[in-house]
Steps between C-alpha positions, in 0.01 A plus 500: 500500500181672386585439136556127550171472691314677219661276239411191704135611534483578127637155415252336735207692350610404148532134596151499649341645187672264255259207558199728453639631171599152387149371564344794318730424207390136518136616482590713198682210332205266557264760346300550821480874430309431179187462717605618849657811650624556851244762604224517237266243351534403136369184338612339827489643851776721639763307692421718803138383484609135474733549798221658706265209428753228582720660769487312830346182356712192558415362154583827320837405354385154389186637334691777323765254380228274355327793333826635359593160357159363396295811428129534574397163365733313733397672820144626468589844633433728671527715194385846410325644196408291198858434393653170600863439578650290221679176566860438395397400150423868431788673683860440607564194716533574871688246710393406852792700644417804285133480597599495869717809450219677316240405763722628782562823310128551430412445867744778597326759284 
């Protein structure tokens, strides 16, 4: 009985972490980590810093999706440092659905 409960809890924990890992892999595939990191600033702000700024705002996901898809020029910011976020002409294409997944993942950091 104990063993089956432990196995069930382990399976549940693994299932809960899969989306987080999948979205981090998506961020890697879309080259987000070329400028950003989860906890430290680079050319772009840390995802934790972005999450802190936007968390709790009702327009957070929509604004992040626009920024992810259009870059700095399409949204006007807010942006950090002198570097600007490139648009999709300079980096891999990000679909609307992918941008929503990335925005949700960033907001959970």
